[in-house]
N, CA, C and O atoms as a DFTB+ gen file, in Angstrom:
680 C
 N C O
     1  1     137.467      96.102      65.544
     2  2     136.505      95.964      67.056
     3  2     136.644      97.755      67.710
     4  3     137.474      98.604      67.386
     5  1     135.610      97.853      68.613
     6  2     135.409      99.250      69.201
     7  2     136.817      99.178      69.816
     8  3     137.640      98.267      69.724
     9  1     136.907     100.404      70.493
    10  2     138.011     100.746      71.237
    11  2     137.238     101.290      72.316
    12  3     136.033     101.542      72.298
    13  1     138.324     101.498      73.576
    14  2     137.570     101.907      74.775
    15  2     137.131     103.340      74.591
    16  3     136.174     103.741      75.254
    17  1     137.830     104.253      73.637
    18  2     137.734     105.421      73.603
    19  2     136.769     105.770      73.029
    20  3     136.439     106.956      73.054
    21  1     136.048     104.827      72.352
    22  2     134.631     104.894      71.441
    23  2     133.319     105.704      72.327
    24  3     133.213     105.442      73.525
    25  1     132.582     106.446      71.839
    26  2     131.234     106.767      72.568
    27  2     130.245     105.565      72.048
    28  3     130.184     105.279      70.852
    29  1     129.403     104.825      73.143
    30  2     128.578     104.129      72.413
    31  2     126.991     105.084      72.551
    32  3     126.312     105.553      73.464
    33  1     126.939     105.017      71.181
    34  2     125.417     105.867      70.958
    35  2     123.830     104.995      70.794
    36  3     122.686     105.448      70.833
    37  1     124.250     103.799      70.630
    38  2     123.085     102.751      70.893
    39  2     124.245     101.271      71.118
    40  3     125.278     100.769      70.675
    41  1     123.359     101.122      71.956
    42  2     123.767      99.357      72.255
    43  2     123.324      98.389      71.794
    44  3     122.953      98.620      70.643
    45  1     123.110      97.097      72.173
    46  2     122.812      96.048      71.798
    47  2     121.428      95.784      71.495
    48  3     121.001      95.249      70.472
    49  1     120.761      96.212      72.488
    50  2     119.084      96.026      72.420
    51  2     118.433      97.371      71.693
    52  3     117.466      97.198      70.950
    53  1     118.842      98.423      71.857
    54  2     118.706      99.276      71.062
    55  2     118.798      98.907      69.662
    56  3     117.773      98.767      68.995
    57  1     120.130      98.713      69.096
    58  2     120.029      98.733      67.496
    59  2     119.092      97.182      67.376
    60  3     118.675      96.888      66.256
    61  1     118.861      96.454      68.282
    62  2     117.798      95.233      67.554
    63  2     116.194      96.152      67.704
    64  3     115.303      95.830      66.918
    65  1     116.015      96.884      68.378
    66  2     114.861      97.478      68.422
    67  2     114.728      98.549      67.131
    68  3     113.749      98.810      66.431
    69  1     116.095      99.061      67.098
    70  2     115.459     100.264      65.521
    71  2     115.447      99.063      64.393
    72  3     114.449      99.253      63.698
    73  1     116.154      97.921      63.947
    74  2     115.996      96.975      62.840
    75  2     114.227      96.625      62.922
    76  3     113.506      96.800      61.940
    77  1     113.769      96.179      64.084
    78  2     112.445      95.910      64.107
    79  2     111.397      96.870      63.925
    80  3     110.201      96.666      63.714
    81  1     112.250      98.336      64.080
    82  2     111.004      99.343      63.655
    83  2     110.889      99.373      62.398
    84  3     109.828      99.237      61.788
    85  1     112.127      99.580      61.851
    86  2     112.453      99.806      60.591
    87  2     111.751      99.042      59.562
    88  3     111.154      99.430      58.558
    89  1     111.970      97.773      60.071
    90  2     111.196      96.220      59.503
    91  2     109.942      96.614      59.080
    92  3     109.423      96.666      57.965
    93  1     109.355      97.023      60.792
    94  2     107.449      97.149      60.462
    95  2     107.175      98.598      59.539
    96  3     106.228      98.702      58.759
    97  1     108.130      99.621      59.772
    98  2     107.504     100.473      58.519
    99  2     107.856     100.178      57.551
   100  3     107.124     100.693      56.706
   101  1     108.894      99.385      56.956
   102  2     108.887      98.904      55.122
   103  2     107.970      98.048      55.054
   104  3     107.364      98.153      53.987
   105  1     107.559      97.182      55.759
   106  2     106.001      96.383      56.218
   107  2     104.746      97.296      55.738
   108  3     104.117      97.052      54.709
   109  1     104.448      98.422      56.647
   110  2     103.872      99.273      56.698
   111  2     103.740     100.053      55.406
   112  3     102.601     100.362      55.057
   113  1     104.726     100.393      54.689
   114  2     104.803     100.843      53.236
   115  2     104.631     100.050      52.147
   116  3     104.564     100.520      51.011
   117  1     104.555      98.892      52.390
   118  2     104.646      97.568      51.092
   119  2     103.970      96.871      51.738
   120  3     104.521      95.779      51.869
   121  1     102.602      96.948      52.456
   122  2     101.708      95.682      52.684
   123  2     101.121      94.885      51.357
   124  3     100.779      93.703      51.306
   125  1     101.104      95.747      50.433
   126  2     100.634      94.862      49.242
   127  2     101.392      93.937      48.484
   128  3     101.022      93.250      47.532
   129  1     102.656      94.019      49.103
   130  2     103.352      93.626      48.593
   131  2     103.792      92.176      48.823
   132  3     103.943      91.807      49.988
   133  1     104.055      91.144      47.602
   134  2     104.143      89.426      48.415
   135  2     105.761      89.228      48.610
   136  3     106.251      88.503      49.476
   137  1     106.585      90.080      47.557
   138  2     107.785      89.810      47.970
   139  2     108.462      91.216      47.564
   140  3     108.125      91.983      46.662
   141  1     109.903      91.373      48.835
   142  2     110.291      92.504      48.778
   143  2     112.049      91.739      48.866
   144  3     112.435      90.826      49.596
   145  1     112.935      92.653      47.671
   146  2     114.320      92.414      47.965
   147  2     114.765      93.515      48.816
   148  3     114.298      94.646      48.683
   149  1     115.968      93.121      49.996
   150  2     116.641      93.747      50.600
   151  2     117.444      94.068      50.674
   152  3     118.091      94.000      51.719
   153  1     117.978      94.758      49.289
   154  2     119.659      94.763      49.015
   155  2     120.647      95.226      49.659
   156  3     120.934      96.377      49.330
   157  1     121.505      94.613      50.734
   158  2     122.589      95.256      51.698
   159  2     124.002      95.816      50.382
   160  3     124.419      95.258      49.367
   161  1     124.403      97.246      51.113
   162  2     125.918      97.321      50.669
   163  2     126.818      96.973      51.528
   164  3     126.953      97.410      52.671
   165  1     127.675      95.892      50.791
   166  2     128.470      94.922      51.148
   167  2     129.418      95.577      52.502
   168  3     129.847      96.724      52.629
   169  1     129.532      94.618      53.260
   170  2     129.676      95.095      54.549
   171  2     128.861      95.177      55.494
   172  3     127.917      94.392      55.402
   173  1     128.877      96.169      56.818
   174  2     127.567      96.632      57.294
   175  2     126.239      96.964      56.902
   176  3     125.242      97.156      57.599
   177  1     126.347      96.989      56.044
   178  2     124.994      97.229      54.788
   179  2     124.144      95.548      55.022
   180  3     123.094      95.168      55.540
   181  1     125.279      94.919      54.324
   182  2     124.348      93.711      54.235
   183  2     124.295      92.822      55.321
   184  3     123.804      91.712      55.117
   185  1     124.680      93.086      56.348
   186  2     124.817      92.417      57.894
   187  2     123.057      92.921      58.352
   188  3     122.208      92.160      58.817
   189  1     122.865      94.568      58.013
   190  2     121.404      95.075      58.191
   191  2     120.934      94.585      57.169
   192  3     121.106      93.613      57.904
   193  1     120.461      94.194      56.108
   194  2     120.093      93.832      55.258
   195  2     119.460      92.622      55.555
   196  3     118.233      92.570      55.475
   197  1     120.353      91.270      56.009
   198  2     120.049      90.348      56.207
   199  2     119.392      90.031      57.545
   200  3     118.823      88.945      57.654
   201  1     119.419      90.949      58.660
   202  2     118.496      91.176      59.801
   203  2     117.298      91.253      59.732
   204  3     116.415      90.595      60.282
   205  1     117.251      92.556      58.637
   206  2     116.043      93.011      58.212
   207  2     114.792      92.465      57.750
   208  3     113.627      92.704      58.067
   209  1     115.448      91.479      56.720
   210  2     114.767      90.509      55.736
   211  2     114.589      89.297      56.830
   212  3     113.782      88.496      56.359
   213  1     115.027      88.898      58.050
   214  2     114.912      87.532      58.974
   215  2     113.535      88.650      59.894
   216  3     112.550      87.992      60.231
   217  1     113.498      89.722      60.147
   218  2     112.646      90.430      61.061
   219  2     111.129      90.727      59.836
   220  3     110.037      90.665      60.401
   221  1     111.104      90.941      58.712
   222  2     110.121      90.922      58.117
   223  2     109.607      89.927      57.508
   224  3     108.582      90.007      56.830
   225  1     110.309      88.831      57.701
   226  2     109.583      87.387      57.484
   227  2     108.974      87.273      58.631
   228  3     107.794      86.936      58.542
   229  1     109.449      87.467      59.836
   230  2     109.009      86.868      61.080
   231  2     107.871      88.072      61.172
   232  3     106.961      87.531      61.801
   233  1     107.561      89.086      60.944
   234  2     106.509      89.633      61.254
   235  2     105.572      90.431      60.336
   236  3     104.972      91.478      60.577
   237  1     105.597      89.565      59.058
   238  2     105.146      90.017      57.917
   239  2     104.473      88.681      57.320
   240  3     104.781      87.628      57.878
   241  1     103.526      88.631      56.165
   242  2     103.407      87.699      55.116
   243  2     104.337      88.064      53.954
   244  3     104.005      87.427      52.955
   245  1     105.534      88.980      53.706
   246  2     105.957      89.325      52.718
   247  2     107.258      88.230      53.077
   248  3     107.803      87.946      54.144
   249  1     107.499      87.724      51.547
   250  2     108.834      87.366      51.723
   251  2     109.744      88.014      51.381
   252  3     109.811      88.462      50.237
   253  1     110.851      88.262      52.476
   254  2     111.923      89.586      51.843
   255  2     113.287      88.449      51.721
   256  3     113.546      87.324      52.149
   257  1     113.751      89.175      51.128
   258  2     114.883      88.290      50.344
   259  2     116.351      89.312      50.438
   260  3     116.517      90.253      49.662
   261  1     117.192      88.999      51.348
   262  2     118.531      89.796      51.464
   263  2     119.686      89.322      50.115
   264  3     120.272      88.278      49.828
   265  1     119.633      90.447      49.632
   266  2     120.601      90.599      48.447
   267  2     121.958      91.297      48.945
   268  3     121.913      92.096      49.881
   269  1     123.132      90.989      48.320
   270  2     124.195      91.441      48.546
   271  2     124.419      92.637      47.370
   272  3     124.243      92.347      46.187
   273  1     124.814      93.981      47.773
   274  2     125.304      94.618      46.628
   275  2     126.758      94.867      46.792
   276  3     127.063      95.598      47.734
   277  1     127.635      94.434      46.111
   278  2     128.980      94.595      46.203
   279  2     129.674      95.442      45.298
   280  3     129.670      95.549      44.072
   281  1     130.255      96.002      46.199
   282  2     130.755      97.639      46.123
   283  2     131.704      97.923      46.481
   284  3     131.811      97.561      47.653
   285  1     132.912      98.615      45.986
   286  2     134.014      98.901      46.545
   287  2     134.139     100.080      47.277
   288  3     134.745     100.947      46.647
   289  1     133.765     100.417      48.417
   290  2     133.493     102.050      48.650
   291  2     134.488     102.724      48.949
   292  3     134.173     103.839      49.367
   293  1     135.797     102.486      48.907
   294  2     136.782     103.202      48.641
   295  2     137.177     103.928      47.656
   296  3     137.777     105.003      47.616
   297  1     136.700     103.093      46.705
   298  2     136.605     103.704      44.836
   299  2     135.981     103.623      44.066
   300  3     136.339     103.270      42.943
   301  1     134.550     103.988      44.463
   302  2     133.152     103.617      44.119
   303  2     133.044     103.736      42.127
   304  3     132.550     103.014      41.261
   305  1     133.678     104.834      42.125
   306  2     133.257     105.516      40.428
   307  2     134.366     104.616      39.921
   308  3     134.252     104.767      38.705
   309  1     135.503     103.657      40.136
   310  2     135.806     102.674      39.621
   311  2     135.876     101.301      39.456
   312  3     136.456     100.706      38.547
   313  1     135.170     100.765      40.510
   314  2     134.708      99.421      40.620
   315  2     133.006      99.503      40.184
   316  3     132.143     100.348      40.424
   317  1     132.983      98.081      39.361
   318  2     131.636      97.416      39.162
   319  2     130.814      97.542      40.621
   320  3     131.164      97.877      41.753
   321  1     129.370      97.047      39.946
   322  2     129.053      96.860      41.281
   323  2     128.128      95.622      40.815
   324  3     127.459      95.557      39.783
   325  1     128.255      94.697      41.791
   326  2     128.040      93.820      41.221
   327  2     126.804      92.996      42.562
   328  3     126.739      93.341      43.742
   329  1     126.082      92.036      41.985
   330  2     124.822      91.438      43.108
   331  2     125.401      89.897      43.185
   332  3     126.107      89.322      42.356
   333  1     124.867      89.392      44.472
   334  2     125.083      87.594      44.301
   335  2     123.699      87.141      44.094
   336  3     123.235      86.248      44.802
   337  1     122.850      87.839      42.944
   338  2     122.125      87.125      42.207
   339  2     121.851      87.688      40.504
   340  3     122.295      88.643      39.866
   341  1     121.186      86.908      40.276
   342  2     120.890      86.909      38.681
   343  2     120.094      88.294      38.787
   344  3     119.140      88.547      39.523
   345  1     120.809      89.223      37.748
   346  2     119.838      90.740      37.938
   347  2     118.301      90.646      37.581
   348  3     117.538      91.608      37.663
   349  1     117.867      89.137      37.099
   350  2     116.600      88.854      36.476
   351  2     115.615      88.825      37.747
   352  3     114.454      89.233      37.777
   353  1     116.239      88.336      38.625
   354  2     115.497      87.831      40.522
   355  2     115.259      89.214      40.847
   356  3     114.121      89.300      41.309
   357  1     116.028      90.715      40.794
   358  2     115.373      91.571      40.857
   359  2     114.245      92.714      39.715
   360  3     114.060      93.928      39.799
   361  1     113.900      92.095      39.107
   362  2     112.997      92.364      37.984
   363  2     111.570      92.790      38.517
   364  3     110.938      91.837      38.973
   365  1     111.005      93.855      38.555
   366  2     109.684      94.015      39.047
   367  2     109.221      93.790      40.918
   368  3     108.151      93.606      41.498
   369  1     110.386      93.902      41.284
   370  2     109.978      94.054      42.404
   371  2     110.493      94.894      43.298
   372  3     111.633      95.258      43.012
   373  1     109.997      95.378      44.398
   374  2     110.617      96.538      45.180
   375  2     112.067      96.275      46.264
   376  3     112.329      95.451      47.141
   377  1     112.791      97.451      45.658
   378  2     113.904      96.972      46.351
   379  2     114.308      97.723      47.516
   380  3     114.705      98.820      47.125
   381  1     114.376      97.637      48.626
   382  2     114.846      98.604      49.397
   383  2     116.474      98.245      49.635
   384  3     116.826      97.098      49.909
   385  1     117.279      99.187      49.520
   386  2     119.014      99.079      49.504
   387  2     119.041      99.892      50.964
   388  3     118.298     100.815      51.300
   389  1     119.972      99.358      51.626
   390  2     120.200      99.565      52.928
   391  2     122.136      99.244      53.346
   392  3     122.770      98.203      53.173
   393  1     122.557     100.417      53.848
   394  2     123.709     100.596      54.369
   395  2     123.184     100.974      55.739
   396  3     122.013     101.170      56.062
   397  1     124.342     101.042      56.527
   398  2     124.742     101.154      57.410
   399  2     124.917     102.684      58.529
   400  3     124.419     102.988      59.613
   401  1     125.809     103.308      57.657
   402  2     125.563     104.808      57.753
   403  2     125.108     105.698      55.960
   404  3     125.428     105.444      54.798
   405  1     124.334     106.655      56.543
   406  2     124.171     107.279      55.554
   407  2     125.155     108.489      55.732
   408  3     125.070     108.979      56.859
   409  1     126.133     109.139      54.845
   410  2     127.010     110.347      55.535
   411  2     126.440     111.406      54.144
   412  3     125.387     112.042      54.178
   413  1     127.287     111.395      53.132
   414  2     127.730     112.218      51.779
   415  2     126.511     111.556      50.621
   416  3     125.983     112.285      49.782
   417  1     126.216     110.201      50.739
   418  2     125.500     109.823      49.871
   419  2     126.093     109.144      48.527
   420  3     125.420     108.533      47.698
   421  1     127.372     109.355      48.482
   422  2     128.180     108.579      47.263
   423  2     128.083     107.393      47.048
   424  3     127.798     106.951      45.935
   425  1     128.345     106.536      48.262
   426  2     127.912     104.919      48.249
   427  2     126.771     104.562      47.642
   428  3     126.742     103.841      46.645
   429  1     125.542     105.151      48.333
   430  2     124.365     105.093      47.942
   431  2     124.395     105.400      46.352
   432  3     124.180     104.549      45.488
   433  1     124.686     106.708      46.123
   434  2     124.415     107.196      44.472
   435  2     125.350     105.981      43.389
   436  3     124.779     105.569      42.379
   437  1     126.150     105.709      43.574
   438  2     126.749     104.426      42.768
   439  2     126.077     103.149      43.145
   440  3     125.810     102.437      42.177
   441  1     125.736     102.684      44.319
   442  2     124.924     101.069      44.441
   443  2     123.924     101.507      44.213
   444  3     123.126     100.694      44.679
   445  1     123.407     102.275      43.792
   446  2     121.837     102.613      42.926
   447  2     121.993     102.301      41.187
   448  3     121.188     101.889      40.353
   449  1     123.234     102.657      41.122
   450  2     123.107     102.571      39.055
   451  2     122.671     102.014      38.936
   452  3     121.466     102.235      39.058
   453  1     123.226     100.313      38.470
   454  2     122.502      99.298      38.322
   455  2     121.125      99.510      37.898
   456  3     120.750      99.617      36.730
   457  1     120.340      99.564      39.038
   458  2     119.148      99.438      39.058
   459  2     118.485     100.488      38.202
   460  3     117.256     100.499      38.140
   461  1     119.164     101.322      37.573
   462  2     118.643     102.381      36.579
   463  2     118.366     101.557      34.883
   464  3     117.642     102.070      34.029
   465  1     119.041     100.353      34.706
   466  2     118.859      99.297      33.422
   467  2     118.163      98.036      33.956
   468  3     118.145      97.034      33.241
   469  1     117.521      98.023      35.309
   470  2     116.678      96.462      35.733
   471  2     115.090      96.967      35.903
   472  3     114.929      97.713      36.869
   473  1     114.241      96.762      35.344
   474  2     112.612      97.576      34.989
   475  2     112.259      96.808      36.742
   476  3     111.749      95.712      36.971
   477  1     112.701      97.748      37.641
   478  2     111.908      97.305      38.745
   479  2     110.915      98.303      39.696
   480  3     110.888      99.523      39.532
   481  1     110.147      97.632      40.661
   482  2     108.815      98.453      40.606
   483  2     109.023      99.783      41.572
   484  3     108.441     100.846      41.356
   485  1     109.836      99.588      42.546
   486  2     110.319     100.753      43.165
   487  2     111.642     100.703      44.081
   488  3     111.750      99.663      44.730
   489  1     112.311     101.325      44.186
   490  2     113.553     101.431      45.277
   491  2     113.612     102.482      46.153
   492  3     113.647     103.684      45.890
   493  1     113.623     101.804      47.457
   494  2     113.618     102.437      49.033
   495  2     114.710     102.549      49.520
   496  3     115.629     102.024      48.892
   497  1     115.004     103.195      50.687
   498  2     116.471     103.711      50.967
   499  2     116.465     103.213      52.511
   500  3     115.323     103.318      52.959
   501  1     117.317     102.740      53.398
   502  2     116.859     102.601      54.847
   503  2     118.269     102.455      55.301
   504  3     118.816     101.388      55.022
   505  1     118.881     103.268      55.891
   506  2     120.100     103.393      56.676
   507  2     119.862     102.814      58.451
   508  3     118.780     102.728      59.032
   509  1     121.049     102.525      58.934
   510  2     120.597     102.479      60.819
   511  2     121.142     103.952      60.909
   512  3     120.196     104.543      61.430
   513  1     122.015     104.761      60.719
   514  2     122.491     106.279      61.205
   515  2     122.368     106.805      60.026
   516  3     122.547     106.139      59.006
   517  1     122.013     108.193      60.014
   518  2     121.699     109.266      58.869
   519  2     122.616     110.429      59.626
   520  3     122.265     111.016      60.650
   521  1     123.761     110.624      58.971
   522  2     124.502     111.877      59.302
   523  2     124.138     113.443      58.753
   524  3     124.193     114.468      59.432
   525  1     123.847     113.356      57.679
   526  2     122.933     114.706      57.130
   527  2     124.185     115.368      56.616
   528  3     124.348     116.558      56.886
   529  1     125.082     114.728      55.908
   530  2     126.459     115.555      55.323
   531  2     126.260     115.243      53.893
   532  3     127.144     114.666      53.261
   533  1     124.945     115.658      53.257
   534  2     124.768     115.173      51.992
   535  2     126.051     115.641      50.778
   536  3     126.717     116.628      51.092
   537  1     126.348     115.025      49.577
   538  2     126.643     115.762      48.798
   539  2     126.429     115.509      47.455
   540  3     127.022     115.945      46.468
   541  1     125.057     114.379      47.602
   542  2     124.359     113.313      46.669
   543  2     123.049     113.681      47.344
   544  3     122.925     114.166      48.469
   545  1     121.934     113.320      46.334
   546  2     120.949     114.002      46.457
   547  2     119.884     112.709      46.638
   548  3     119.026     112.414      45.805
   549  1     120.131     111.980      47.947
   550  2     119.719     110.912      48.890
   551  2     119.263     110.998      49.625
   552  3     119.757     111.593      50.582
   553  1     118.192     110.540      49.667
   554  2     117.398     110.729      51.284
   555  2     116.711     109.310      51.633
   556  3     116.271     108.650      50.692
   557  1     116.621     108.897      52.734
   558  2     116.765     107.828      53.543
   559  2     114.744     107.837      53.690
   560  3     114.017     108.694      54.192
   561  1     114.457     106.763      53.146
   562  2     113.102     106.278      53.437
   563  2     113.027     105.685      55.215
   564  3     112.096     105.957      55.973
   565  1     114.204     104.869      55.574
   566  2     113.613     104.670      56.588
   567  2     114.893     104.441      57.284
   568  3     115.711     103.565      57.001
   569  1     114.998     105.488      58.405
   570  2     115.712     105.659      59.413
   571  2     116.047     104.797      60.912
   572  3     115.141     104.879      61.742
   573  1     117.081     104.112      61.251
   574  2     117.106     103.918      62.678
   575  2     117.543     104.889      63.686
   576  3     117.275     104.787      64.883
   577  1     118.431     106.117      62.998
   578  2     118.779     106.835      64.228
   579  2     119.460     108.365      63.554
   580  3     120.168     108.332      62.548
   581  1     119.254     109.162      63.997
   582  2     119.292     110.699      63.160
   583  2     120.593     110.705      64.183
   584  3     120.651     110.401      65.374
   585  1     121.819     111.259      63.087
   586  2     122.887     111.667      64.170
   587  2     123.518     113.067      63.580
   588  3     123.822     113.281      62.407
   589  1     123.612     113.794      64.486
   590  2     124.396     115.216      64.051
   591  2     125.628     114.998      64.659
   592  3     125.765     114.803      65.866
   593  1     126.870     115.039      63.524
   594  2     128.340     115.042      64.056
   595  2     128.887     116.271      63.241
   596  3     128.352     117.012      62.416
   597  1     130.338     116.205      63.856
   598  2     131.091     117.179      62.853
   599  2     131.621     116.160      61.976
   600  3     131.636     114.944      62.166
   601  1     132.177     117.012      60.704
   602  2     133.017     115.914      59.595
   603  2     134.025     115.017      59.975
   604  3     134.198     113.890      59.510
   605  1     134.864     115.734      61.088
   606  2     135.746     114.487      61.895
   607  2     135.112     113.408      62.744
   608  3     136.053     112.843      63.302
   609  1     134.250     112.983      63.022
   610  2     133.908     112.337      63.657
   611  2     133.601     111.246      62.618
   612  3     133.354     111.436      61.427
   613  1     133.661     109.992      63.314
   614  2     133.656     108.736      62.579
   615  2     132.496     107.972      63.377
   616  3     132.515     107.953      64.608
   617  1     131.375     107.275      62.559
   618  2     130.439     107.007      62.762
   619  2     130.787     105.002      62.636
   620  3     131.280     104.535      61.609
   621  1     130.441     104.164      63.775
   622  2     130.627     103.021      63.275
   623  2     129.520     102.158      63.922
   624  3     129.040     102.331      65.043
   625  1     129.171     101.127      62.960
   626  2     128.040     100.415      63.346
   627  2     128.399      99.080      63.082
   628  3     128.614      98.643      61.951
   629  1     128.485      98.210      64.483
   630  2     128.785      96.930      64.708
   631  2     127.623      96.180      64.621
   632  3     126.777      96.423      65.482
   633  1     127.333      95.204      63.675
   634  2     126.258      93.796      63.829
   635  2     126.717      92.548      63.730
   636  3     126.024      91.692      64.279
   637  1     127.757      92.175      63.147
   638  2     128.096      90.805      63.459
   639  2     128.189      90.403      64.756
   640  3     127.509      89.445      65.125
   641  1     129.091      91.108      65.700
   642  2     129.336      90.289      66.897
   643  2     128.681      90.612      67.658
   644  3     128.603      91.835      67.780
   645  1     127.957      89.871      68.472
   646  2     126.731      89.886      69.477
   647  2     127.363      90.342      70.876
   648  3     126.594      90.416      71.834
   649  1     128.638      90.635      71.043
   650  2     129.233      91.188      72.758
   651  2     129.190      92.606      72.343
   652  3     128.607      93.394      73.088
   653  1     129.816      93.103      71.076
   654  2     129.854      94.456      70.893
   655  2     129.220      95.185      69.962
   656  3     129.672      96.212      69.456
   657  1     127.630      94.418      69.591
   658  2     126.883      95.374      68.954
   659  2     126.545      96.234      69.168
   660  3     126.483      96.473      70.374
   661  1     126.103      97.276      68.253
   662  2     125.953      98.900      68.764
   663  2     126.308      99.593      67.840
   664  3     126.825      99.123      66.826
   665  1     126.002     101.350      68.110
   666  2     126.386     102.141      67.380
   667  2     127.601     103.072      68.242
   668  3     127.477     103.322      69.441
   669  1     128.685     103.492      67.480
   670  2     129.722     104.012      68.098
   671  2     130.448     105.312      67.630
   672  3     130.808     105.256      66.454
   673  1     130.699     106.294      68.186
   674  2     130.921     107.595      67.715
   675  2     132.306     107.740      67.920
   676  3     132.573     107.637      69.117
   677  1     133.312     107.945      67.190
   678  2     134.766     108.541      67.593
   679  2     135.068     109.775      67.410
   680  3     136.182     110.192      67.728
């Protein structure tokens, strides 16, 4: 949970607006698709993926399915990347890989590695917050909020709790 010392960057309403806008952008860039997989990285990335899939299903004729990418963010290079679905489900589909915050790009780089052995149609990246501290060559196709911070700042995205939903800076 967030503490009183946190600075709220986006409130509940603003977060929902960002999710809706990202969903419309995904639809605009993929309007010819009949099905899209929204693959969220474990944690708030998966929560964002589920919300994006619901919104995309509401606003378009595209069938959007949320999938979990299970990766240990602390030791990405030591842990296997797994999905909560059969990999064959991902074949020949457009995949939007989603996380809450794009910082160095390390988690995304490791999360994308299994897709190299799956014949997918296209891979896109969506994030709620882009912090611009790249160490890996990952760029987001869809960004809810661009935020310039120091390396010592911590950005927290809360999507699972309706009362405290928002983006916070510590």
